[in-house]
Steps between C-alpha positions, in 0.01 A plus 500: 500500500833489312690816417454436129124488540507825692711652229256395233200632691670832564599525133140434390368753753751769400487450119123456460341744247200520727516698821519272807450596864486298819316637800454356845174421675466857624547661161861606531717474188777251545642472152465676162663417167643739239192487278279598790730797576469614131125452478433682825760768456653438841823337635479190717707655780239776528206271574638176654338458840221752421134406528325501160228724660766768535576485123131551425476797742809657352351472151776276365233248392122546476409165658671193642442137411679393818260700720199341329646153531545552877140623523338223287743214569490397131680572171425844365559651152457869435612788278749728671643831384847628597505884481877523521574260214176558305415135452176308519563162660309178522583395859425158650550434871512138616492405877740247643359331820692351784412176685262688731298640210634853530634703216881484528586674171340667202663449163424784258538482121487819294471517116503815288176535301554864393571381147168313495319811619661702225406241242140497626479876473649496150263217402203701635616803301542291184146368550359847543679614182378189319141563604533867392637397163225241463232764580662736249513222239134432564411868449713503181330196373156646562596822329617307193161330469363781292702368200259208492176692557503410865461819700504489881452859620198422717542345844288198425694417180833560675398244763399249234837537320699479823320175584566370150867580529518321836332185355741509207800520729396206719425291188132458578286278281123450490441877495146606417449845345158661535388799299244630252562458128764738376663582837829342395506153653720372216750780554511430874565131426789593271631734770498218760679267256756763400603563860508135606787254485329350192548823300739337254257213434185501282186700580209320338151657491163361395146630521292215627181646351642516146488127420241222533558232764669229278734747330590674828586164664723409202672844509563482872607139543613406148423171330668185366509371150154387388328629815197615290391547146707770338774485760853560381696194402776598744280611788527845657647646819245685713536840656596348833808348331581815317483694832730252677731689735309822438145628552160391359240772513139383479272795420128479552540188709135513601411375152677164539280192447463246778723248315791746454455621861553140621823464297627837618433402862702179448793704373480738799499191733800315358647716218427231244302519174357228279494585125191399304544140386803457723572210733774660714481822691760771469658695782483878440632785708337832428337780700127542455341844484128519443268793438126561494242774501239271663426417859643149525353450847158562352572263215589228749167552676326459158705181443659655190855498647663229710534597865832307542646674193387835631683437829816390321497807274405736781833466682602854414256761361552842350214737415551767235269796571289628212615821336207704638639443847851621398452866396870571562587243231254626237689819419840336503379226269347765272828689495700185411253396227489850357881507475512159343238559235621849422832335411340206307270722293740795478262733675542781756154464654433605860222481751382775738300559818156404363607163355703423808195560714289285264748214524518520878117486533447231233418154640725306251306172486777369274771621749854553376438341165218744435711802603777399267257455210332840572832688492617305195182575312505872596863547387447310178159635397470853638610767254571757768808512722272574793320167574258628772176501297574169338582328832197645672273359226664160544446504877150651513316269735257546789802474734644821355169684506445396861843631598413841355160527662621693807614782274160547327340843536186667367723758337672317210789745484569484872482121494756472219744731688453306822555168327820621319638644824423182689677289236792746497526485874488123501777481236718740695460294818587185300818673377583612855469140617707353214775764470746675724578824309310747284712393198393137547139613544518707179627198307230281659222740409639605163505874584765756581670528841378867559145378436545224755623752760209737428235228513644339815473842670147551366366168640721483805659175383828384660735216443466202723765483770769224487 
C-alpha cells in the first residue's frame, strides 16, 4: 500500500466524527481515534493493549460489542453507556476473519445517540402534556354543554358525550343515535357536528316523519326542471346538496319509505345522488347522522326497514339514556331552566325540597323536552315565588305516589314528618354529592350557610371525598 493511501486512511480514522476502535482476535484494544476517546471519557494511551473485559469490570463501559462479537462470531449492535463521559452510544462491532476462518480483528463503530434519547424523552413529555390538555379540553367542552340544554352530570350521560366527542374528532360518518323522544338526539347531533372538522360547513336537519314520501324524496335529493307537476321552473337543490361539505342529520329515520331507503343506501355506497327527473348523478360529500326512537333491528325483521341500510347506518351507535335514568341530570336541568325562564319572564321564582323530590321521582315520559316545558310553565303561570305546589301538581303521577309509599304511616301527622325529613335528607345528600363547601351547598339548596351546617350535623351528612 502506498504511503499516500496510508495517510488517507489514517486521516479518515483520526478525523471521523464517529468513535472508531480496532481490537485483535483476543479482545485487546489496538487502536482508538479521538472521537472514541471523547465519547468514552478515556485516553487512548490508558487503554491500548487492554482487554475490553477489563474495561467492563472497571466500570468504564457497561457492555462490550467486541466481547459479544468474539462470542457470537457475527456482527453485533448494542446500546452502550459510558459513565465517565455520560453518553449513550449505538455501538456496532464487525468481525474481520483471516484465511483460516478465525477472527483476526474486530472493528468497532460508536455513535452518540444521547441527543436522540433526550428528544424521545421530550417528545414523550409533550405527548403527556398534549393528552392532559386534550382531557381538560374535553371536560371543559362537557361543562359548556349546559348552555345548550345538554347536561351530563350522570355517569351514563358523560359516557355518551365522551363517545360523541370522540366520533366528532375522528370525523366519523354514518352515526346512528338511539333515544326516546325528547332525550336530545338533535342536540347531540349538533354537538358532534360542532366539534368535527366540518364545523364551519352547513348542518342540515330534517324530520323524516314530517313529510309524505314524494315530498321527502324531493327535499332530500332535489329535482330538475319539469320533474313533476308543480315543480319549480328552475329545479331545486336537495338537502344533500345543501349539506355538501357539512353534516346531514336525518331524524326519525325509521319512518323512511322503502323507495327513499333505497336511494339513501345508494348514496351511502358511492356518495352520489340522483335528483328527481335527472339524468346525471351528482357527487356529494357530507357526513350522515341519523336518529330514531324505534328498534331498527326489529323493523328489519318485520321487513319495514332494509337490512343492508341498517348495517350501513349502524357503523357507529350512540344511545342517549332517558331522563328517568339520569337523576343527577334532572336537578341540574331544572336549575338551568329556572334561571333561564326567571330571566325571560322577569321572575324571581324558586323551587324547594318538595318539588325537587317530585322532579327526581317523576318518570318524565317526555324526557328533557317535558322537563323544560314543566319549568317554563311553572315560572310563567304560577303566581307565587315558591313553585313547589305548582310543580308537584304538574308531576303528580303514579310514579311519584309509588316513590312515597315507603313513608306512609297510619298516623297522618307522623307520616308527613317522616316524608318531609326523608326528602330533606335526600336533598342534603344530593348537595353533598354536587358541592364541595357549605357555601356552595347553601347556594345549591337556596338556604343559608348556617342552616346547611346545622342540617348536615342533624342528619350526619358529609361531603363526598375528592
